[in-house]
Structure formats: structure tokens, C-alpha cells
Steps between C-alpha positions, in 0.01 A plus 500: 500500500149351480422324171153408369392273213285660237356410161424724199345432157547692176161441337522496123240489224525600134849646547390723781575503877244559772651734764346642813563849633598420866347750747782490756788495261346725235656289215371279220580134604396146427257351763666323782537465882617296790483124508261383781573203738442169323477665159743424209639793304289420186176483716601846639555632157158389388330620812658843484410533135142421567489737813665792318354457151183287523657257248551135529846417348686203376878508556702430189717207564881509442603163629804300424310198626155450653459220762161360611555212731341368814780652724612807301317752270635792307360846531554786261853640496547885494600691191758662734575566870592827656621623824339844551604767745189637676561830688360585839134606486303606803576260788628229256879495498710461177491138378535284195253320273602162347274536202403209268403669179267310269342567157132419454204546283130566590266197473197642688357761725421866433748787494464720804740648741524456880418840632686443821843474342465594134408845361492383132545204271585507133627290202826642360693430187885469535524844326267657757704357776826631350344848507436491868758694706730270710494555871210745464222291340668152485799319637798427276469130571142492389598652162797249466265210589240600248773524232620148573150357517428664161808327352405169646130492438430749214838467301548861541840643404577759783 
């Protein structure tokens, strides 16, 4: 089975999550996409966030150690990694995404959605996300991820 590297970012601000309504999938998701040749996963996460939301983001670091030497430099570590099953679509056979999932915050840009891929964009509280219907409006793993991020970054008891 073919596997592709991807990067996704949960953008957070003031205890809210920025989600996009993905045109093809018809679900609320965090912005993300495929890692391009010669691009690191955090570079991809930032690029996809900008392309899909209009926002420049900073990835929140979760490092055990940060190295900056002449021969080796750290880059941001994901909040989590997921192997996602992608069903057949059109001429594209079923495959898997190896998704590096980050948490970031906006540091610039202007909120607007990419009309080619995104039907809507909106800030959600965790309670609003919890009210979305699983597998109809949002994936279960998106809800679970927002709960964990809320615990880690907002101190929420969920």
C-alpha cells in the first residue's frame, strides 16, 4: 500500500480551535496536507496553514532537547503522529497518510479560506466541537485530539 507523508496543525487561540470545512471530505478538520519534496514536516504544516487559512503560524514547541550546532539542528517535534487510512477516491487508490500533527498559534496574516479546497473556516470552543456529530460533521480522532490539546494547553478537564 502506498504511504504519503503529511503534516497537520491544530491552530489554537484564546481556548479556541480554528477548523476548516474540507470541500472533498465534507468534515471539519484542522488544516494540513502533503509534505512536498525537500520540505520538512513543520515547514509543510506552516505552509498548509497559510494556504488554507491565510494565517502565519508558529508551532508550539514540545521538545525534550533543542540542538543548534553546525552539523545538526532540531526542528519542531509533532504533538502526535497518526497513520490514517485514506479510501479510494476517483482514480486515486486507497492509501495511507503518515501524518505529523502539530499545535500552533497565529502570529500574522489575515483569516481567509482557500476557496479551492475549503468551504468554510471557523473558530470553535471545545464545547462546540463536542456538539458536532461524529462521522457526519467531524472525525472521531479530530474530537479526541481537541480534547487532548485542551488538557495540555488550556488545562481543561475533559
